[in-house]
C-alpha positions in Angstrom: 0.0 0.0 0.0 2.2 2.9 -1.2 1.8 6.5 -0.1 2.2 8.7 2.9 -0.6 7.1 4.8 0.2 3.4 3.9 -0.2 1.0 6.7 3.5 0.2 6.5 4.5 3.9 6.8 2.1 4.6 9.6 3.3 1.6 11.6 6.9 2.6 11.0 6.4 6.1 12.3 3.6 5.4 14.8 5.8 4.9 17.8 6.9 8.5 17.8 6.1 10.0 21.2 6.2 6.6 23.0 9.4 7.6 24.7 7.4 9.9 26.9 6.2 8.9 30.3 4.2 5.7 29.7 0.8 5.2 31.4 -1.6 2.4 30.8 -4.7 2.4 28.7 -7.8 0.8 30.1 -7.6 -2.1 27.7 -7.9 -4.9 30.2 -11.6 -5.4 29.9 -14.1 -4.8 27.2 -17.8 -4.1 27.5 -19.0 -7.3 25.8 -18.0 -10.0 23.3 -20.0 -8.2 20.7 -18.4 -4.7 21.3 -17.9 -3.0 18.0 -14.7 -1.2 17.2 -12.9 0.3 14.3 -9.4 -0.2 12.9 -8.1 3.3 12.9 -6.3 2.8 9.6 -9.7 3.5 8.1 -9.6 7.1 9.3 -5.8 7.6 8.9 -6.4 10.8 6.9 -8.2 12.4 9.8 -5.8 10.9 12.4 -2.9 12.6 10.6 -4.8 15.9 10.9 -6.0 15.5 14.5 -6.0 12.3 16.5 -8.1 13.9 19.4 -10.8 15.2 17.0 -10.9 11.9 15.1 -11.4 9.8 18.3 -14.0 12.3 19.5 -15.9 11.9 16.3 -15.8 8.1 16.4 -17.0 8.1 20.0 -19.8 10.4 19.1 -20.8 7.9 16.3 -21.1 5.2 18.9 -17.8 3.2 18.6 -16.6 1.9 21.9 -13.4 0.2 20.8 -10.5 1.3 18.6 -7.6 -0.7 17.2 -4.5 1.4 16.6 -2.1 1.3 13.7 0.3 4.1 14.9 0.0 6.9 17.4 0.7 10.0 15.3 3.2 11.5 17.7 1.0 11.3 20.7 2.3 9.8 23.9 0.6 7.0 25.7 -0.3 9.4 28.5 -2.1 11.6 26.0 -3.9 8.7 24.4 -4.9 7.3 27.7 -6.4 10.5 28.8 -8.4 10.8 25.5 -9.7 7.3 25.6 -10.8 7.7 29.2 -12.5 11.0 28.5 -14.3 9.5 25.4 -15.3 6.2 27.0 -13.2 4.3 24.5 -10.9 1.3 25.0 -8.2 -0.1 22.8 -7.8 -3.9 23.2 -5.6 -4.2 20.2 -2.8 -2.6 18.1 -1.2 -3.5 14.8 2.6 -3.6 14.5 5.1 -3.9 11.7 7.4 -6.8 11.3 10.4 -4.7 12.2 8.9 -4.0 15.6 9.1 -7.6 16.5 12.3 -8.5 14.8 14.5 -5.5 15.6 13.6 -4.8 19.2 10.9 -7.2 20.5 11.5 -6.5 24.2 11.1 -2.7 23.8 8.0 -3.2 21.6 6.3 -5.4 24.1 7.3 -3.2 27.0 5.6 -0.3 25.2 2.5 -2.3 24.4 2.2 -3.6 27.9 2.5 -0.1 29.3 -0.2 1.1 27.0 -2.5 -1.8 28.0 -3.3 -3.5 24.7 -4.4 -7.1 25.1 -3.5 -8.1 21.5 -0.3 -7.2 19.6 -1.1 -8.1 16.0 1.3 -8.3 13.0 -0.4 -6.2 10.4 1.2 -7.2 7.1 4.1 -8.9 5.3 5.4 -6.9 2.4 6.2 -8.4 -1.0 9.9 -8.1 -0.1 9.3 -9.9 3.2 7.6 -12.8 1.3 10.4 -13.5 -1.1 11.6 -16.5 0.9 8.8 -18.8 -0.3 7.5 -21.6 1.8 10.8 -21.9 3.7 10.4 -18.2 4.5 7.0 -18.9 6.0 8.4 -21.8 8.0 11.0 -19.4 9.5 8.2 -16.9 10.2 6.3 -19.7 12.0 9.4 -20.2 14.3 9.6 -16.4 14.8 5.9 -16.1 15.6 6.2 -18.9 18.1 9.0 -17.1 19.9 7.1 -13.8 19.8 4.0 -15.6 21.1 5.9 -17.0 24.1 7.4 -13.6 24.9 4.1 -11.9 24.5 2.4 -14.4 26.8 5.0 -13.7 29.4 4.0 -10.0 29.3 0.3 -10.9 29.8 -0.7 -10.2 26.2 -1.6 -12.2 23.1 0.3 -12.2 19.8 -1.9 -12.2 16.7 -1.7 -12.3 12.9 -3.8 -10.3 10.4 -4.3 -11.8 7.0 -4.5 -10.4 3.5 -5.2 -12.5 0.3 -1.7 -13.6 -0.5 -1.5 -16.1 2.4 -4.0 -18.2 0.6 -2.0 -18.5 -2.6 -0.5 -22.0 -2.5 3.3 -22.4 -2.7 4.3 -25.9 -3.7 0.8 -27.0 -2.9 0.7 -25.4 0.6 -1.2 -22.3 1.5 1.0 -20.1 3.8 -2.1 -19.4 6.0 -2.6 -23.1 6.6 1.1 -23.5 7.4 1.1 -20.8 10.0 -2.1 -22.2 11.6 -0.5 -25.6 11.8 3.0 -24.7 12.8 2.3 -22.0 15.4 0.5 -23.2 18.5 -3.0 -21.8 18.9 -2.2 -20.5 22.3 0.8 -18.5 21.0 -0.8 -16.9 18.0 -4.5 -16.0 17.5 -5.7 -14.8 14.2 -7.4 -11.6 13.3 -9.5 -12.7 10.3 -9.9 -10.1 7.7 -13.3 -11.0 6.1 -12.7 -9.0 3.0 -9.4 -10.6 2.1 -10.3 -14.2 2.8 -13.4 -13.7 0.5 -11.2 -11.9 -2.0 -9.0 -15.0 -2.0 -12.0 -17.2 -2.8 -12.1 -19.0 0.6 -15.0 -19.5 3.0 -14.2 -18.3 6.6 -16.7 -20.9 7.9 -14.4 -23.7 6.7 -11.6 -22.2 8.8 -13.8 -21.8 11.8 -14.7 -25.5 11.7 -11.1 -26.6 11.2 -9.6 -24.3 13.8 -12.3 -23.5 16.4 -11.5 -20.7 18.8 -8.4 -19.6 16.9 -9.9 -16.3 15.6 -10.1 -13.9 18.5 -10.7 -10.8 16.4 -12.0 -9.9 12.9 -11.9 -7.1 10.5 -15.3 -6.4 9.1 -14.8 -5.2 5.5 -17.3 -5.7 2.7 -16.8 -6.5 -1.0 -19.0 -5.8 -4.0 -19.7 -8.2 -6.9 -16.7 -6.9 -8.8 -14.3 -7.6 -5.9 -13.9 -4.0 -4.8 -13.9 -2.9 -1.1 -17.0 -1.1 0.0 -18.7 0.1 3.2 -20.0 -2.7 5.4 -23.5 -3.5 4.2 -23.0 -2.2 0.7 -21.5 -5.4 -0.6 -22.2 -9.1 -1.0 -20.5 -10.7 2.0 -23.0 -12.4 4.2 -22.0 -11.2 7.6 -25.1 -12.5 9.3 -24.2 -16.1 8.3 -20.6 -15.6 9.4 -21.4 -14.2 12.8 -23.9 -17.0 13.5 -20.6 -19.0 13.9 -18.8 -16.3 16.0 -18.7 -18.5 19.1 -17.1 -21.4 17.1 -14.6 -18.9 15.6 -13.8 -17.4 19.0 -14.5 -13.8 18.0 -14.2 -11.4 20.8 -13.7 -8.1 18.9 -15.2 -6.8 15.7 -13.3 -4.0 13.9 -14.9 -2.1 11.0 -12.3 -1.2 8.4 -12.1 0.2 4.9 -8.7 0.7 3.3 -9.6 3.5 0.8 -12.9 5.2 1.7 -13.9 8.3 -0.2 -15.0 9.9 3.1 -13.6 8.0 6.0 -15.9 9.3 8.7 -19.0 8.8 6.6 -17.8 5.3 5.8 -17.3 4.6 9.5 -20.8 5.8 10.3 -22.5 3.7 7.6 -20.5 0.6 8.5 -21.2 0.9 12.2 -25.0 1.2 11.6 -25.0 -2.0 9.5 -22.8 -4.0 11.9 -25.0 -3.0 14.8 -28.0 -4.4 13.0 -26.2 -7.7 12.2 -24.8 -8.3 15.6 -28.0 -7.2 17.3 
């Protein structure tokens, strides 16, 4: 995702300000298993202009949870204060691969201080995928180590999928390899419902094969042409998927749209539809 506000760039710069005095976010408990949140990558244009105004707007819309993908030069103390004032919590954050390979201890210390429950790898770039199947096997070893370290800190490591993990290499889907080679207790999956459908796979099949493995999901919709659209404006049958939410293990539901024309309007429409679906 090229550009100033790509997920990779945001995650690389998102730790600016974390060297300030660290205080915890109230992420230790969430209102309910069906609490609806938003991945803040959706509103990154507004976050870059004003993080406080953006979080205020989302809270006003009715969101109760937010999943970070960078902190936009705000210290954890500032973020904690905002979330408390706005009655928001942040159970989860996305991190870049370098944050867990270059300085895992510091990354986890920061996340623990903030109070996130889940530390989720957001994305593997094309360059990071050049190792083929052997490369994914090495990632499985790395993710196991990260999962152990994360557990020791009282948190949970997670992995967020795109479509490329479902493209078979030598007859093996990397997503299946990761599920098989990393213990379920060490790595939970954030299932991106747009990307698994884009890849032509049924999430229900994965729920049945790996029950309880999917602690979080990204709720993103797709139209008949395969384009990303607001939740409820596409063809993905979220009602059918969420009938299996207990089997999947879903605890957190994050609305997301990678390229909305109007990010706040998209967030509003998507929230309204998901509220109806989840009841």
